[in-house]
N, C-alpha and C positions, 0 to 999 in steps of 0.2 A: 515305117513311113506309109502314109495314105495319100494318094493323088485324088484330087477333087475337081470336077468340072464346075463351071459357073452355075449357081442355083442349086447345087447338091447339098442336101441336109446332112449335118454331122450328128446332131441329136435334136430331139424335140422336147419342148416344155413338158414336164411330168415324167419323162423317161427316167429310169434308174441311173444313178451317177456311177458309171463303171470305168471311166477313164478321164485323165486330164490330157491336154493337148498343147503343143507348141507350134506356132506358125513358122514354117520354114520359108515359104514363098506365098504370095497372094494376099488376099484380104478376106477376113471372115466377119460377118455381121452377127451380133448377138441381138436377138429379137424377142420381144415380149408380146404375147398374144392375149387378147381379152376374150371373155366368154362369148361376146357377140361377133367374134371373127375379125376384129380390127387388130392391126399389129403396129409395133413401134420399134424401130432400131434404137437400142439404148447404148450400144457400144460397137466399136469396130476394132478388130484385132489385125495387126500387121506383123511382118517378119520379126521374129524374136519374142512375140507376146505369148504369154501362157493364158489359157482359159479352160474352163470346165473343172477347176480345182475346188470351187466352193461347195459343190454338192458332195464331193468326196469328204471334205473336212467337216461338213455339217451332218453327213449321213442322211441327206434329204434328196428327194428326186430333183431333177433339173428344174430350175425356176424360170429358165428361158430356153429358147431354141438357138441353134447355131447353124448358119448357112454360108456357103462359099459365095462371095461377091464377084470373084474372078477365078480363073484356073488357079488352084492352090495346091500346096503340098504341106502336110502337117505331120508332126511326130505324135504318135498315140502312145500315152504312158498308162498302162493298166493300173487300176485302183491300188492293188496290193504293192506293186512296184513303186508307185508314187508315195504311198504311206511309208514304205521302207526308206526311201530316199529322205523324206522329211525327218524320220526318226534318226537316221545315221549322219545327216549333214546339217548341223545347226545353222550354218551360214545360209543354206538354201531355205531352211524353215523361216529365218528372219526375212529373206527376200520375198517369200510367199506372203508373209505377214504384211510387209510393206505394200506389195501389189494389192492385197485385199483391202488394206486401209485406204489406199489411194482411190480404189474403185468405190468404196463406201463414201468417201468425200465427194466424188463426182456424182454419185447417186443422190446425195443430199442436195447438191446444186441443181440437178435435173428436176428433182421433186419440187424444189422451191420455184423453179421456172414454170413448171406446169401449174402449180398452185397459185402463184402470185403474178405472173407475167401475162400480158395480153398476147394475142397471136403475133403481132408485129415485133414485139420485144423478144419473144422466143425465137423468131426467125432471124432477127438481127444478131442475137447472141450466138446462134448456131453458125451463121456465116462467119462471124469473127473467130469462133473456135476453129472452124475448118481452115480458115486462112492461116491461122497460127500453126496448126498441125502440118499443113502442106508446105509451109515456108516458101511460097511462090510469089511473094510480094503482091498479094491481092488476087491471085488467080486460083479459082476453086473449080474442081471437076466434080460435078454432082448434078443429078436431074431434079426437076421439080417434084417428082414422085418420091424420090429419096429424101428430099428436104421435108416433105409432108410426113413421111414415115418417122423421121427423126425428131419432129417437133410435136407430133400428136395432132396435126392439123389436116384438113382436107386439101387436095391439090389446088382447087380453085382459090382457096384463101392464100396459098403460097403464090400462085400466079398473079393474083390481084396486088399483093404487097410488092412483089418484084417489079411488076409493071409500073406501079406508083413510084418506086425508088429509081427505076430506069428513067422515067420522065423527069424526075427531080435531078438527074445527073449523078446519082450516088453510085451507080453500077452499070455495067453493060452485061446483058445476058445473051447467051447463044445456046445452041442445042447441047445440053449436058455440061455447060460451063458458065461461070460467072466471073467477071472481073470487077473487083471492088475499087471504086474511084474515090469515095469519100468515107473513109474509116471512121472519122470523127462523128459524122451524122449517124452512122449505124450504132456507134457506141452510145450516143445520146438517145437513140431509139430504144436500145437495150435497157437503158436506165430510166425509161419512160419520161425523158425530158422533152420529147417531141410528140406532137399529136397529129 
């Protein structure tokens, strides 16, 4: 078991893939860094989630970084132990295959959003996804900076869109949280039906 403080790095992009991890408690962000220093949160791991397995399976260096978003506890599974488990437990191998396939599907959706959606559509899509994940009937806990990092936008663009939607009565914003009032309008924005 490894205990992590908020902001602590687990591994960095390009590091050798020496272990897989299971989140016991807390939240871990999977972050992609560009060559010019920008970063984008591409996934978030919660209790029970496995991460870091892809580099072991592909025998490639880490394609992303992982950082604790809150105080967290993770189980570290060394590479050789992980491969042995995969070899000896076919049901776990199938589960890892399922997890990897689901992440690939999410990655294709994210790439599609970045390639074909404008800024407001990307932001609306993310808000709707977060609301669904948190299951809090419209209540989302996230900062504007985090929204920018997860959509590939700058913070000012996020603030401008949220302000516009707040004035339209679609949502209420506060420090680090958003309450969605008009899900239908955000869904239309995601599908580029509104301008």
